[in-house]
C-alpha positions in Angstrom: -76.2 112.5 -52.8 -73.5 112.5 -50.1 -73.2 116.4 -47.3 -69.7 116.2 -49.1 -70.7 115.9 -52.2 -73.8 117.5 -52.6 -73.4 120.6 -56.0 -71.5 122.9 -55.4 -69.7 125.1 -58.3 -65.8 125.8 -57.5 -65.6 128.6 -55.7 -68.4 127.0 -52.8 -66.1 124.0 -52.8 -63.5 126.2 -51.6 -64.4 127.5 -49.1 -66.4 124.3 -48.1 -62.5 122.4 -48.3 -61.2 125.5 -46.5 -64.0 125.4 -43.6 -63.3 121.8 -43.2 -59.8 121.6 -42.7 -59.9 124.6 -39.9 -62.3 122.2 -38.1 -60.0 119.5 -38.1 -57.1 121.8 -37.3 -59.2 123.3 -34.3 -60.6 119.3 -33.4 -56.3 118.6 -33.7 -55.5 122.0 -30.8 -58.0 120.4 -28.9 -57.2 117.1 -28.9 -53.9 118.6 -28.0 -54.9 120.9 -25.4 -57.2 117.2 -23.9 -53.7 115.2 -23.3 -51.6 118.8 -22.3 -54.1 119.5 -20.2 -53.9 115.9 -18.3 -50.6 115.2 -17.9 -50.1 118.7 -16.4 -53.3 118.1 -13.7 -52.6 114.9 -12.8 -48.1 114.5 -13.4 -47.0 117.9 -13.0 -49.7 120.1 -10.5 -50.9 122.3 -12.7 -47.3 123.4 -13.8 -47.9 123.0 -17.5 -43.9 122.2 -18.7 -44.8 119.2 -20.3 -47.3 120.5 -22.7 -44.6 123.5 -23.3 -41.8 120.7 -24.0 -44.2 118.6 -25.8 -44.8 121.7 -28.3 -41.7 122.9 -28.3 -39.1 119.7 -29.7 -42.6 119.1 -32.1 -42.7 122.3 -33.9 -38.6 122.2 -33.9 -38.3 118.7 -35.0 -40.9 119.6 -38.1 -39.0 123.5 -38.5 -36.4 122.1 -39.3 -38.3 119.6 -41.6 -40.3 122.3 -43.4 -37.0 124.4 -44.0 -35.0 121.5 -46.0 -38.3 118.8 -46.2 -38.3 120.7 -50.5 -35.0 119.3 -51.5 -34.2 116.8 -49.9 -37.5 115.4 -51.6 -36.4 116.0 -54.6 -32.9 114.7 -54.3 -34.7 111.2 -52.8 -36.0 110.5 -56.2 -33.3 111.9 -58.8 -35.4 114.2 -60.6 -33.1 116.6 -62.6 -34.2 119.7 -63.7 -36.4 119.9 -67.2 -34.6 120.7 -69.9 -35.9 123.7 -72.2 -34.2 122.3 -75.7 -36.3 118.3 -75.4 -39.9 118.5 -76.8 -42.1 117.2 -74.1 -40.1 119.1 -71.8 -41.0 122.3 -73.3 -44.4 121.5 -73.0 -44.4 121.4 -69.6 -43.1 124.8 -68.6 -44.8 126.4 -70.7 -47.8 124.5 -68.8 -46.3 125.4 -66.0 -45.3 129.3 -67.0 -49.4 129.3 -67.9 -50.6 128.2 -64.7 -48.5 130.6 -62.6 -49.7 133.4 -64.7 -52.8 132.1 -64.2 -51.9 131.4 -59.9 -50.3 134.7 -59.4 -47.4 133.3 -58.3 -43.4 132.8 -58.9 -42.7 130.1 -61.4 -42.1 126.9 -59.2 -39.2 124.6 -59.9 -39.3 122.5 -62.6 -38.6 119.0 -62.0 -38.5 115.3 -63.9 -38.3 112.2 -62.0 -36.8 109.5 -63.8 -39.6 107.0 -63.3 -42.2 105.7 -65.9 -45.6 105.0 -63.0 -47.6 108.9 -64.0 -47.6 110.8 -61.1 -46.7 114.4 -60.0 -45.8 116.2 -57.5 -45.0 119.6 -55.6 -43.2 120.8 -52.5 -41.5 124.1 -51.0 -41.9 125.8 -48.1 -43.9 129.1 -49.9 -45.1 129.7 -53.4 -41.3 132.1 -53.8 -39.7 128.5 -52.9 -42.0 125.8 -55.0 -40.8 123.0 -56.9 -43.1 121.0 -58.9 -42.4 117.8 -60.1 -43.4 115.0 -62.7 -42.8 112.0 -63.5 -41.4 110.8 -67.1 -44.7 108.2 -67.3 -46.7 111.2 -67.0 -45.5 113.1 -70.1 -45.5 109.9 -71.6 -49.8 109.7 -71.5 -51.4 112.3 -70.4 -52.2 115.1 -74.1 -51.6 119.2 -73.4 -55.3 119.0 -71.6 -54.7 116.5 -69.0 -50.9 118.3 -68.0 -52.6 121.5 -67.3 -54.9 120.0 -65.2 -51.9 118.3 -63.3 -49.9 121.4 -63.1 -52.2 122.7 -62.0 -53.8 120.9 -59.7 -49.6 121.1 -58.2 -49.6 124.6 -58.5 -52.4 125.1 -55.8 -51.0 123.1 -53.8 -48.4 125.7 -53.4 -50.7 128.7 -54.0 -52.9 127.5 -51.1 -49.1 126.8 -48.5 -50.1 123.7 -47.5 -46.7 122.4 -47.7 -46.7 124.4 -44.4 -49.9 123.6 -43.8 -49.1 119.7 -43.3 -45.9 120.9 -41.8 -48.0 122.5 -38.3 -49.4 119.4 -38.4 -46.5 117.2 -38.0 -45.4 119.6 -35.6 -49.0 118.4 -33.8 -49.0 114.7 -34.6 -45.4 115.1 -32.8 -46.0 117.1 -29.7 -49.4 114.5 -29.4 -47.1 111.4 -29.4 -44.1 112.7 -27.1 -47.3 113.8 -24.8 -48.1 110.2 -24.8 -44.6 109.2 -24.4 -44.6 111.6 -21.6 -47.2 109.6 -19.7 -47.2 106.7 -21.0 -43.5 106.5 -19.2 -44.9 108.9 -16.3 -47.4 106.3 -15.4 -44.8 103.3 -15.9 -42.4 104.7 -13.3 -44.4 106.2 -10.5 -47.1 108.8 -11.3 -50.0 107.0 -10.2 -48.2 108.1 -6.5 -48.0 111.7 -8.2 -52.2 111.5 -9.0 -52.2 109.9 -5.6 -50.6 113.2 -3.5 -52.9 115.3 -5.8 -56.3 113.4 -4.3 -55.2 113.5 -0.3 -56.8 117.1 -0.8 -60.0 116.1 -1.2 -60.0 118.4 -4.5 -60.8 116.9 -7.1 -63.1 113.9 -6.4 -65.4 112.6 -8.8 -64.4 115.2 -11.5 -61.0 114.4 -10.8 -61.6 110.6 -11.8 -63.7 111.3 -14.8 -60.4 113.3 -16.1 -57.9 110.7 -15.4 -60.2 107.9 -17.4 -61.4 110.5 -20.0 -56.5 111.2 -20.2 -55.6 107.7 -20.2 -57.9 106.5 -22.8 -56.4 109.7 -24.9 -52.6 108.3 -24.6 -54.1 104.7 -25.5 -55.9 106.0 -28.6 -53.2 109.3 -29.3 -50.9 107.3 -32.1 -54.4 106.4 -34.2 -56.1 109.3 -33.4 -53.2 111.7 -34.1 -53.0 110.0 -37.5 -56.2 109.3 -37.8 -56.7 113.6 -38.1 -53.4 114.0 -40.1 -55.3 112.3 -42.7 -58.4 113.7 -43.1 -56.4 117.6 -43.6 -54.2 115.4 -46.1 -57.3 114.7 -48.0 -59.6 118.0 -47.6 -56.1 120.0 -49.4 -56.4 117.6 -52.3 -60.0 117.9 -52.8 -58.8 122.3 -52.5 -56.2 121.7 -54.7 -59.0 120.0 -57.7 -61.1 123.1 -56.5 -58.7 125.0 -57.2 -57.3 123.7 -60.2 -61.0 123.9 -62.1 -60.4 127.6 -61.2 -57.4 128.0 -62.8 -58.2 125.9 -66.1 -61.5 126.4 -65.8 -61.9 122.5 -67.4 -62.4 120.1 -64.0 -62.3 117.7 -67.4 -59.0 117.6 -68.3 -58.1 116.9 -64.4 -60.6 113.9 -64.4 -59.5 112.5 -67.4 -55.8 112.7 -65.9 -57.5 111.3 -62.6 -58.4 108.3 -65.2 -54.7 107.8 -66.4 -52.8 107.9 -63.5 -55.3 105.7 -61.1 -55.8 103.4 -64.1 -51.8 102.7 -64.3 -50.0 100.3 -62.8 -46.9 100.8 -63.2 -45.2 100.1 -60.0 -43.1 103.0 -58.9 -38.9 103.2 -59.0 -38.3 105.7 -58.2 -40.8 107.5 -56.1 -40.7 106.1 -52.1 -43.1 105.8 -49.8 -43.1 108.4 -47.7 -43.2 110.9 -50.8 -46.3 108.8 -52.0 -48.8 111.4 -49.9 -47.5 114.5 -52.0 -48.3 112.7 -55.2 -51.7 113.2 -57.0 -52.4 110.2 -56.4 -51.8 107.0 -54.7 -48.2 105.9 -56.5 -48.7 102.0 -54.5 -52.6 102.2 -55.6 -53.1 101.1 -51.9 -56.7 99.4 -51.4 -57.4 101.9 -48.9 -56.4 104.9 -51.3 -59.5 103.2 -53.4 -62.0 102.2 -51.7 -64.9 104.2 -50.0 -65.6 102.5 -46.8 -65.8 104.6 -43.4 -62.0 102.9 -42.7 -61.0 103.4 -45.8 -61.5 107.6 -45.3 -59.7 107.8 -42.2 -56.5 106.4 -43.1 -56.1 107.5 -46.6 -54.2 110.3 -47.1 -56.2 111.1 -50.8 -59.6 111.0 -51.3 -61.0 108.0 -53.5 -60.1 109.1 -57.2 -64.7 107.7 -57.2 -65.4 110.9 -55.1 -62.6 113.3 -56.5 -63.7 112.9 -59.5 -67.9 113.0 -58.9 -66.9 116.6 -57.3 -65.0 117.9 -60.3 -68.5 116.8 -62.3 -70.3 119.0 -59.7 -68.6 121.5 -59.8 -68.8 121.7 -64.2 -72.2 121.5 -63.2 -73.0 118.0 -65.3 
């Protein structure tokens, strides 16, 4: 059995996922530090202007998205508020109320997405400004137990501040990509002369060459590494939301059954777009890399394969 999917109860699973998220975030910061340190030494002779500028711009862009993103996501799917007079919507509202009481957060705003493809997502910058949206197709194919498990998963994302975390990730990705772009342009337009002047004084020698080589490799691979690490954080938060949902419902089998139904439906989404797909409980476009278990698929997928999620859920149920 793999290291990740060895048998853990739901509390051990949550601790493990939080620890792994922190390790990936630490790697993010170290990689940004590597790029910034190299840029500031080689291009600016130790003055950290480049790093500070990249961080400020990346954080500003992410902050704007953080403050306006939730409502924009809801609008982009043409979602409408749940209607208490509709029996299916009424059941959904009741389930959301149950799960918010169990989780201890305020009830999120509840929306229905006019899409036959079964799926659900949560958004919002904090528990006081949370949104839960489910598709019409999801309400049609899930029973109450399965729907409760899906809602618990989405409530978990809100309670665990996953939107806030992914905003920080977006800021780090933006800063890394910006630093890499600045470095490539600086090198193209005369950065070599700057580094040449720095080496004439005899300070560095072989050490400076090693820093330069590592830094150049870093700026070349920055887009791949940054996106790979962002996908890794996203996958860890999906595992954590599954574990938290199990804590709230005490019923991992409901989520197992729901995941099988959602991933087994190949109705193409019409209202959910690709830039929203990473928020959904399961990849709505059923991309092969999202469902395969190979090394490269694991690196570049926003969602863990359903097979691995089901295995982890079964381990939590001590089956």
